N, C-alpha and C positions, 0 to 999 in steps of 0.2 A: 871250860868252860863252869862258873858257879853252878851248880845247885839251883834253879830259884823254888822259894818259900812255893809247897804247898801245902794240901790241908792235915794233912797226917804229919806230915815234923813240925817238931816244936819250929816257932820261929816270933820274931815282935811282928802284929798285923797292923802295929797303930805303921809301922815301916813302907809297909804295901799302898795301902791308903797315901802315905805322905810320899810316895814315888808313884803312884798314879795318875794322881794330882799332875805332880809336874812336867810328867812325861806327857800328860793332857796337852796345857797350857805353851808347851816347846811344840807338839807338833799342827797344837792349831796355829798358833803362829807361823808358825814355816809355813801352811798353805790355808796362811789368811782366812779363816773359820774364825767366829767372833766365839768363847766359849763367856755364852753367861754367866749370872751367879747362877742360876735354875739349873743352868744341865749341869756343872758342875755340880751343885749338890746331890744331883742326878746319878755322877759319876760317884760319886764317895760316896751314896748310899748303894749302890750296887757293888761298890770293892771291902762294904764293912764285914765282909765275912768271903767265905767263897764258896757259899749257896748262893745260886740264882735268885734272880727277884724277879720279881712278875707285874708290869705294869702299875697293877692297882694297888701289889706293896708297897710300891715308890711312891702312889697317890698317897697312901695311909701317912707315911714316913713325913711326907711333905705336911699334910695337912696336921700332921701331931708335933711340928716345928716351927704351926704358923702363917704356911705361907697359903695361900688360897688357890691352890691349881688345879684346873679341873684337867679330864683324862684327856684333851686333845694338847693340850700342853706336855703334861711326860712322853708323851707319845710323839712328841715331835720334839724333846729333849732326848729321848732314848733314839729317834732314825737318823739324828744327827751323830750324836756319840758312834753309832755304828756305824755312817757314812768314812765317818772320820779315826774308823780301825779302836778306835777304844773298848768297844763292846762289844762281844757277839750275843748272838739271838740263839736262844737254842731251844728249837723247835719241836723236840720232844715233851717240852716241860713248858714250853709259850714260856718260855723267863731270858733273861739276860744276864749275863756276866761277864764281869769287865777281862780285857782283851792281855795275857801274860807275855803278848810280844808286840805293843804297839808300834806304829812306823817302819814293820819290818811287811815285806810282801809274804803271806804267810797262809796254808789251807787253816782254817776251823776243827781241830780237834778235840774231841773233852771224855773225857772218863770220868762217868756222872756212878755214882756210888749210890745204888737202887734203896739202901738201908740208912746212912746219912745225912746224902739229899747234893752234897758237895760234891763241890766238879771241881778237874783238873784240866788244863790247856795242853795238851804236847805239840811238841811239834817232832817233827818226824817226815823231813824230806824226799827220805826212799818211797817211802807209802806214797805223798803227794803224787810227783811224779811218775810210780807205775798207776795208780791209780787214771793222770792226764794218758801214758802211751794207752790204757784200755784202754780208752775214751776214743781217744784218736784215730785208734786200729777199730773202733765202730765207724770210722766217719760223725762223732761229735767232739765237738770242741766247746772245753768246758771254759763256763765265766766266772764259776764260782763253788768252790769242793766244800763243803760240810761234813765230817766224819762225828754221828757221838755212838760211846761206846758202855751200855752200862752194863752195871758187875758187884763186886766188891773191894773196897779199898783197903787199904794190909787192917786199917784199926777196927773195922770190923769184921773183920774175917776173922780178930783175935779172939771174936768178942761171943761166947757160948750162943745157940741158937742160930748165927749166919753158918750158912754152908752153900 
């Protein structure tokens, strides 16, 4: 399996954005969901970096683009993108990040760098399986799993003063 681009490995980030938009168009077409221009622009804004964006950050970016969007418009777009598996909500940051594995059934697992703010989405089927098993052992039926792990990315670990 090819290594996915990460915030701390050099890569062409424009390719991340292009791939995310192409994936979104295909997934929405397959699900007969309407990817409107505003929804597509919100997704593009979220994918501009590996740092999660809050709804009001998205709103400010839309305003600077000349869009006359109100908060409900942004929240509806984010809800649509989340329901269609194109973004994830990072609860601890009250922000959104693009889904690295769109169209694949997976638990949301995220490494969140407390220094630079970058987020890396992980895939760890064994961890997901163990969480579901532990919940089932308690008689609990899981519907959604999100795991957020805070720490330091390799680049921030290498900087003086981050330990």
